[in-house]
VOFI-410638 format. One line per 8 residues: their letters; for each residue x, y, z negated of N, C-alpha, C, O. Coordinates in steps of 0.1 Angstrom, whole numbers. Layout:
<nodes>
a> X,Y,Z,X,Y,Z,X,Y,Z,X,Y,Z | ...
</nodes>
This chain:
<nodes>
mrvlvvdd> -151,-1706,648,-158,-1717,655,-147,-1727,659,-136,-1723,665 | -149,-1740,657,-140,-1750,662,-146,-1759,673,-157,-1763,673 | -138,-1760,684,-143,-1766,696,-133,-1777,700,-121,-1776,699 | -139,-1788,706,-131,-1799,712,-134,-1799,727,-146,-1800,731 | -123,-1798,735,-125,-1798,749,-120,-1812,754,-109,-1816,751 | -129,-1819,761,-126,-1833,765,-126,-1833,781,-136,-1832,787 | -114,-1836,787,-114,-1836,801,-101,-1844,805,-90,-1841,799 | -102,-1853,814,-90,-1861,818,-81,-1853,827,-69,-1857,830
hvelaetv> -85,-1842,833,-77,-1833,840,-69,-1824,830,-75,-1814,826 | -57,-1828,827,-50,-1822,816,-48,-1807,818,-50,-1799,809 | -44,-1803,830,-42,-1789,833,-55,-1781,831,-54,-1770,825 | -66,-1786,836,-79,-1779,834,-82,-1778,820,-87,-1767,815 | -81,-1789,812,-84,-1789,798,-76,-1778,790,-81,-1771,782 | -63,-1778,793,-54,-1768,786,-58,-1754,790,-57,-1745,782 | -61,-1752,803,-65,-1738,807,-77,-1734,800,-78,-1722,796 | -87,-1742,800,-100,-1739,793,-97,-1737,778,-102,-1727,772
asglrrqg> -89,-1745,772,-86,-1744,758,-79,-1731,755,-82,-1724,745 | -69,-1727,763,-62,-1714,762,-71,-1702,762,-70,-1693,755 | -81,-1703,772,-90,-1692,773,-99,-1691,761,-102,-1680,757 | -104,-1702,756,-112,-1702,744,-105,-1697,732,-111,-1690,723 | -92,-1701,731,-84,-1696,720,-83,-1681,720,-83,-1674,710 | -82,-1675,732,-81,-1660,733,-94,-1654,729,-95,-1642,726 | -105,-1662,729,-118,-1657,724,-119,-1659,709,-130,-1656,703 | -109,-1663,702,-108,-1665,688,-113,-1678,683,-115,-1680,671
mavdvavd> -115,-1688,692,-119,-1701,688,-107,-1710,684,-96,-1708,690 | -109,-1720,675,-99,-1730,672,-103,-1742,681,-114,-1747,681 | -93,-1746,690,-96,-1755,700,-86,-1767,700,-74,-1765,699 | -92,-1779,700,-84,-1792,702,-87,-1797,716,-98,-1795,721 | -78,-1805,721,-80,-1811,734,-79,-1827,733,-70,-1832,727 | -88,-1834,740,-87,-1848,742,-88,-1851,757,-95,-1845,764 | -80,-1861,761,-79,-1863,776,-86,-1876,780,-86,-1880,792 | -93,-1883,771,-101,-1895,774,-111,-1897,764,-111,-1891,753
grealsra> -121,-1906,767,-132,-1908,758,-128,-1914,744,-134,-1910,734 | -118,-1923,744,-114,-1929,732,-108,-1919,722,-111,-1919,710 | -100,-1910,727,-94,-1899,719,-105,-1890,714,-104,-1885,703 | -114,-1887,723,-125,-1878,719,-133,-1883,707,-136,-1876,698 | -137,-1896,708,-144,-1902,697,-136,-1903,684,-141,-1901,673 | -123,-1905,685,-114,-1905,674,-113,-1891,667,-115,-1890,655 | -112,-1881,675,-111,-1867,670,-124,-1863,663,-125,-1857,653 | -135,-1866,670,-149,-1862,665,-152,-1869,652,-160,-1865,645
tvdaydvi> -146,-1881,650,-148,-1888,638,-141,-1882,626,-146,-1882,615 | -129,-1877,629,-120,-1872,618,-123,-1857,615,-123,-1853,604 | -125,-1849,626,-127,-1835,624,-141,-1830,627,-148,-1837,635 | -146,-1820,621,-159,-1814,623,-158,-1803,633,-153,-1793,630 | -164,-1805,645,-165,-1795,655,-178,-1789,656,-189,-1796,655 | -179,-1776,659,-191,-1769,661,-197,-1773,675,-209,-1776,676 | -188,-1773,685,-192,-1777,698,-182,-1786,705,-170,-1784,703 | -186,-1796,712,-178,-1805,720,-181,-1803,735,-192,-1805,739
vldrglpg> -171,-1798,742,-172,-1796,757,-167,-1809,763,-155,-1812,763 | -177,-1816,769,-174,-1830,773,-176,-1832,788,-186,-1830,793 | -164,-1836,794,-165,-1839,809,-172,-1853,810,-169,-1862,803 | -182,-1853,819,-190,-1866,820,-182,-1877,827,-183,-1889,824 | -174,-1873,837,-167,-1884,845,-154,-1888,839,-143,-1887,846 | -153,-1892,827,-141,-1896,821,-137,-1911,824,-146,-1919,826 | -124,-1914,826,-121,-1928,829,-121,-1936,816,-121,-1930,805 | -121,-1949,817,-121,-1957,804,-135,-1956,798,-144,-1961,803
vhgdevcr> -135,-1950,786,-148,-1947,779,-154,-1935,786,-150,-1924,785 | -165,-1938,794,-172,-1928,802,-178,-1917,793,-181,-1920,781 | -179,-1905,798,-185,-1894,790,-199,-1897,786,-203,-1893,775 | -207,-1904,794,-220,-1908,789,-219,-1917,777,-227,-1915,767 | -210,-1926,776,-209,-1935,764,-204,-1927,752,-208,-1929,741 | -195,-1917,755,-190,-1909,744,-202,-1901,738,-204,-1901,725 | -211,-1896,746,-222,-1888,742,-232,-1897,734,-237,-1893,723 | -235,-1909,739,-244,-1918,733,-239,-1922,719,-246,-1922,709
tlvaagca> -226,-1925,718,-220,-1929,705,-220,-1918,695,-223,-1920,683 | -217,-1906,699,-218,-1894,690,-232,-1892,685,-234,-1890,673 | -242,-1893,694,-256,-1891,690,-260,-1902,680,-267,-1899,670 | -257,-1914,684,-261,-1926,675,-254,-1925,661,-260,-1930,652 | -242,-1919,661,-235,-1918,648,-240,-1906,639,-236,-1904,628 | -249,-1898,645,-254,-1887,638,-245,-1875,637,-245,-1867,628 | -236,-1874,647,-226,-1864,648,-233,-1850,649,-242,-1848,656 | -229,-1841,640,-236,-1828,639,-231,-1818,650,-237,-1808,652
srvlmlta> -220,-1822,657,-215,-1813,668,-225,-1812,679,-232,-1821,683 | -226,-1800,685,-234,-1797,697,-225,-1802,709,-213,-1799,709 | -231,-1808,719,-224,-1813,730,-228,-1806,743,-240,-1805,747 | -218,-1800,749,-220,-1793,762,-213,-1802,772,-201,-1803,773 | -221,-1808,781,-216,-1817,791,-212,-1810,804,-220,-1802,809 | -200,-1813,809,-196,-1808,822,-196,-1819,832,-193,-1831,829 | -199,-1816,845,-199,-1826,855,-197,-1819,869,-202,-1808,871 | -191,-1826,878,-190,-1821,892,-204,-1823,899,-206,-1817,910
agtiedrv> -212,-1832,894,-225,-1834,900,-236,-1825,894,-238,-1825,882 | -242,-1816,902,-250,-1806,896,-265,-1806,901,-272,-1796,900 | -270,-1818,905,-284,-1819,909,-293,-1819,897,-288,-1821,886 | -305,-1816,899,-315,-1816,889,-316,-1830,882,-316,-1831,870 | -315,-1841,890,-315,-1854,884,-303,-1857,875,-305,-1863,864 | -292,-1852,879,-280,-1853,870,-281,-1846,857,-278,-1851,847 | -287,-1834,858,-289,-1826,846,-299,-1833,837,-297,-1833,824 | -310,-1838,842,-320,-1844,834,-314,-1857,827,-316,-1859,816
sglglgsd> -306,-1865,835,-301,-1877,829,-290,-1873,818,-289,-1880,808 | -282,-1863,821,-273,-1858,811,-279,-1854,798,-275,-1858,787 | -290,-1846,799,-297,-1842,787,-304,-1853,780,-306,-1853,768 | -308,-1863,788,-314,-1875,783,-305,-1883,774,-310,-1891,766 | -292,-1882,776,-282,-1889,768,-281,-1884,754,-276,-1890,745 | -286,-1871,752,-285,-1865,739,-277,-1853,739,-275,-1847,728 | -271,-1849,751,-263,-1837,751,-272,-1825,749,-284,-1825,751 | -267,-1814,744,-274,-1802,741,-275,-1792,752,-284,-1783,752
dylpkpfa> -266,-1793,761,-265,-1784,772,-257,-1790,784,-250,-1800,781 | -258,-1785,795,-253,-1791,807,-248,-1780,817,-255,-1771,820 | -235,-1781,821,-229,-1771,830,-222,-1778,841,-212,-1785,839 | -227,-1775,854,-220,-1781,865,-207,-1774,869,-205,-1762,867 | -197,-1782,874,-185,-1777,879,-186,-1773,893,-194,-1780,900 | -180,-1763,898,-171,-1753,891,-180,-1744,883,-192,-1741,887 | -175,-1738,873,-183,-1729,864,-175,-1716,862,-163,-1716,863 | -183,-1706,859,-176,-1693,855,-173,-1694,840,-181,-1698,832
faelvari> -160,-1690,837,-156,-1691,823,-164,-1683,814,-167,-1687,803 | -169,-1671,818,-177,-1663,810,-190,-1670,806,-195,-1669,795 | -196,-1678,815,-208,-1686,812,-205,-1697,802,-213,-1699,793 | -193,-1703,804,-190,-1714,794,-189,-1708,780,-194,-1714,771 | -182,-1697,779,-181,-1690,766,-195,-1687,760,-197,-1689,748 | -203,-1681,768,-217,-1677,764,-225,-1690,759,-232,-1689,749 | -223,-1701,767,-231,-1713,763,-225,-1719,750,-233,-1724,742 | -212,-1718,748,-206,-1723,736,-211,-1715,724,-215,-1721,713
halsrrag> -211,-1702,725,-216,-1693,714,-231,-1696,711,-235,-1697,700 | -239,-1699,722,-253,-1701,720,-255,-1715,713,-264,-1715,704 | -247,-1725,716,-249,-1738,709,-244,-1737,695,-250,-1743,686 | -234,-1729,692,-229,-1727,679,-240,-1721,670,-242,-1725,659 | -246,-1710,676,-257,-1704,668,-268,-1713,665,-275,-1713,655 | -271,-1722,675,-282,-1731,673,-279,-1742,662,-288,-1747,656 | -266,-1745,660,-262,-1755,651,-264,-1750,636,-266,-1759,627 | -264,-1737,634,-265,-1732,620,-278,-1726,617,-287,-1726,626
aslpptlv> -279,-1720,606,-292,-1713,602,-293,-1700,611,-283,-1695,615 | -305,-1696,613,-307,-1685,621,-302,-1672,614,-306,-1669,603 | -294,-1665,621,-288,-1652,616,-290,-1641,626,-291,-1644,638 | -290,-1629,621,-292,-1617,630,-279,-1616,639,-269,-1621,635 | -281,-1611,651,-270,-1610,661,-258,-1602,655,-246,-1604,659 | -261,-1592,647,-250,-1584,640,-250,-1587,625,-260,-1586,619 | -238,-1591,620,-237,-1594,606,-233,-1582,599,-223,-1575,602 | -240,-1579,588,-237,-1567,580,-235,-1570,565,-242,-1578,560
radlqldp> -226,-1563,559,-223,-1564,545,-218,-1550,541,-208,-1546,545 | -226,-1543,533,-222,-1529,529,-221,-1521,541,-230,-1520,550 | -209,-1514,543,-207,-1506,555,-199,-1513,566,-194,-1507,575 | -198,-1526,564,-191,-1535,574,-201,-1541,584,-211,-1547,580 | -198,-1540,597,-207,-1546,607,-198,-1554,616,-187,-1550,620 | -203,-1566,620,-196,-1575,629,-205,-1580,640,-216,-1586,637 | -202,-1578,652,-210,-1583,664,-202,-1595,670,-193,-1592,678 | -206,-1607,667,-199,-1619,673,-199,-1619,688,-188,-1623,694
arrvatra> -210,-1615,694,-210,-1616,709,-201,-1607,716,-194,-1611,726 | -200,-1595,711,-191,-1585,717,-177,-1585,711,-168,-1578,715 | -175,-1593,700,-162,-1594,693,-158,-1580,688,-146,-1576,690 | -167,-1574,682,-164,-1560,676,-167,-1560,662,-178,-1564,658 | -158,-1555,653,-161,-1553,639,-158,-1538,636,-148,-1533,640 | -167,-1532,628,-165,-1518,624,-167,-1517,609,-175,-1525,603 | -161,-1507,603,-164,-1504,589,-165,-1488,588,-157,-1481,593 | -177,-1485,583,-180,-1470,582,-180,-1464,596,-176,-1452,597
gtrlpltp> -183,-1472,606,-184,-1466,619,-171,-1467,627,-170,-1463,639 | -160,-1471,620,-147,-1471,627,-143,-1485,631,-144,-1495,623 | -139,-1487,644,-136,-1501,649,-124,-1506,642,-114,-1499,641 | -124,-1519,638,-112,-1525,632,-104,-1532,642,-109,-1540,650 | -91,-1530,642,-82,-1536,651,-78,-1551,647,-66,-1553,643 | -87,-1560,648,-85,-1573,643,-80,-1583,653,-83,-1582,665 | -71,-1592,649,-66,-1602,658,-77,-1613,659,-87,-1612,651 | -77,-1622,669,-87,-1632,670,-89,-1640,658,-100,-1643,654
kefsvlel> -78,-1644,651,-79,-1652,639,-85,-1644,628,-94,-1649,620 | -81,-1631,626,-87,-1623,616,-102,-1621,618,-110,-1621,609 | -106,-1619,630,-120,-1617,634,-128,-1630,630,-138,-1629,624 | -122,-1641,633,-129,-1654,631,-130,-1657,616,-140,-1662,611 | -120,-1653,608,-120,-1655,594,-131,-1646,588,-139,-1650,580 | -132,-1633,592,-142,-1624,587,-156,-1629,591,-165,-1628,583 | -157,-1633,603,-170,-1638,608,-175,-1650,599,-187,-1651,595 | -166,-1659,596,-170,-1671,588,-174,-1666,574,-183,-1672,568
llraqgav> -167,-1657,568,-170,-1652,555,-184,-1645,555,-192,-1647,546 | -187,-1637,565,-200,-1631,566,-211,-1641,569,-222,-1639,563 | -209,-1651,577,-219,-1661,580,-222,-1669,567,-233,-1675,566 | -213,-1669,558,-215,-1677,545,-226,-1670,536,-231,-1675,527 | -228,-1657,539,-239,-1649,532,-237,-1649,517,-246,-1652,510 | -225,-1646,513,-221,-1645,499,-216,-1657,493,-211,-1657,481 | -217,-1669,499,-212,-1681,494,-197,-1682,494,-191,-1674,502 | -191,-1690,486,-176,-1691,486,-172,-1700,497,-178,-1710,500
vsaeqlle> -161,-1696,504,-155,-1704,515,-141,-1708,511,-133,-1699,508 | -139,-1720,510,-126,-1725,506,-115,-1723,517,-118,-1722,529 | -102,-1724,513,-91,-1723,522,-92,-1735,532,-89,-1734,544 | -96,-1746,527,-97,-1758,535,-108,-1756,546,-106,-1760,558 | -119,-1750,542,-130,-1748,552,-125,-1738,563,-128,-1739,575 | -117,-1728,559,-112,-1718,568,-102,-1725,578,-103,-1723,590 | -93,-1733,573,-84,-1741,581,-91,-1749,591,-87,-1750,603 | -102,-1756,587,-109,-1765,595,-117,-1758,606,-118,-1764,617
svwdahcd> -122,-1746,603,-130,-1740,612,-123,-1730,622,-127,-1728,633 | -113,-1724,617,-106,-1713,624,-93,-1717,631,-89,-1712,641 | -86,-1727,625,-74,-1732,631,-76,-1746,637,-85,-1753,633 | -67,-1749,646,-68,-1762,653,-60,-1773,646,-54,-1770,635 | -59,-1785,652,-53,-1796,645,-38,-1795,644,-32,-1802,636 | -32,-1785,651,-18,-1783,650,-13,-1775,638,-1,-1774,636 | -22,-1769,631,-19,-1761,620,-15,-1770,608,-22,-1779,604 | -4,-1767,602,0,-1774,590,-8,-1770,578,-8,-1758,574
pftntvkm> -16,-1779,572,-24,-1776,561,-17,-1771,548,-23,-1766,539 | -4,-1773,548,4,-1770,536,11,-1757,537,18,-1753,528 | 8,-1749,548,14,-1736,549,5,-1726,542,-6,-1729,538 | 11,-1714,541,3,-1703,535,-4,-1694,546,-6,-1682,544 | -8,-1700,557,-14,-1693,568,-26,-1686,564,-28,-1674,568 | -35,-1692,556,-47,-1686,552,-44,-1674,544,-50,-1663,546 | -35,-1675,534,-32,-1664,525,-27,-1652,533,-30,-1641,530 | -18,-1655,543,-12,-1644,551,-22,-1637,559,-22,-1625,560
tmsrlrak> -31,-1645,566,-42,-1639,574,-51,-1631,565,-55,-1620,569 | -54,-1636,553,-64,-1629,544,-57,-1616,540,-64,-1606,538 | -44,-1616,537,-37,-1604,533,-38,-1593,544,-41,-1581,541 | -35,-1597,556,-36,-1587,567,-50,-1582,569,-52,-1570,572 | -60,-1591,568,-74,-1587,570,-78,-1577,559,-85,-1568,562 | -74,-1580,547,-78,-1571,536,-72,-1557,539,-79,-1547,537 | -60,-1556,543,-53,-1544,546,-61,-1536,557,-62,-1524,556 | -66,-1543,567,-73,-1536,578,-87,-1532,574,-92,-1522,579
lgdppliv> -93,-1539,565,-106,-1536,560,-106,-1523,551,-115,-1516,551 | -95,-1521,544,-93,-1509,536,-101,-1510,523,-105,-1520,518 | -103,-1498,517,-109,-1497,504,-123,-1491,506,-126,-1484,515 | -132,-1494,496,-131,-1504,485,-130,-1518,490,-136,-1521,501 | -123,-1527,483,-121,-1541,488,-134,-1548,489,-143,-1546,481 | -135,-1556,500,-148,-1564,502,-146,-1579,499,-155,-1585,495 | -134,-1584,501,-132,-1598,500,-127,-1601,486,-117,-1595,481 | -134,-1611,479,-131,-1615,466,-124,-1628,466,-128,-1637,473
tlphvgyq> -113,-1630,459,-106,-1642,458,-109,-1649,445,-108,-1643,434 | -114,-1662,445,-116,-1670,434,-105,-1680,433,-105,-1689,441 | -96,-1678,423,-84,-1687,423,-87,-1701,423,-96,-1706,415 | -80,-1709,432,-82,-1724,433,-96,-1728,438,-99,-1739,438 | -104,-1718,443,-117,-1721,448,-119,-1716,462,-122,-1724,471 | -117,-1703,464,-118,-1698,478,-120,-1683,479,-116,-1676,470 | -127,-1679,489,-129,-1665,492,-144,-1662,494,-151,-1671,499 | -148,-1650,492,-162,-1646,495,-163,-1631,497,-155,-1623,492
ip> -174,-1627,504,-178,-1613,505,-192,-1613,498,-202,-1616,504 | -192,-1609,485,-205,-1610,478,-215,-1599,482,-226,-1598,477
</nodes>
């Protein structure tokens, strides 16, 4: 899952981003509305966590612009104002969810996961392929009943492959969805992660490589 966190309080934005990365998400940070619009235009985000009270280009205007442009990203709006009227007006701008500050980090994570599921096709809560099972909510993957010791990146790569339901996922798609903007697209990061993931999955092999095309779990 790729997330954009937009907040002019840099320390808060980086703290939230670090926490989400520990949950296995690829996270970019923008500190004002103009940067948020620029990033959302260039990169495809599953969820945008948007502070409403941004200086310069206000969060309301960012949300309106994204909706008018047909942006596929789900928008979770944050604000220090938590009255019913504020929530109604925020949702009226086109945001998909609304969370008042201060918030519990666990609730933020749960809402991001919920929005991401809403963005795609409906899938069962547990993803299954052969004897492999993956529970995205609990961040647990097992094979033949044995829990797999996956890193957050390995878990996210495996989740993306399973969500593709047999379709091929290119290295570019993996980079865009699992890694953030700081990742060098010309490195062999995907190959190295895939090699470690294959080793942890064991035999018989589940992941198929299609040279110059991508990867799949058929």
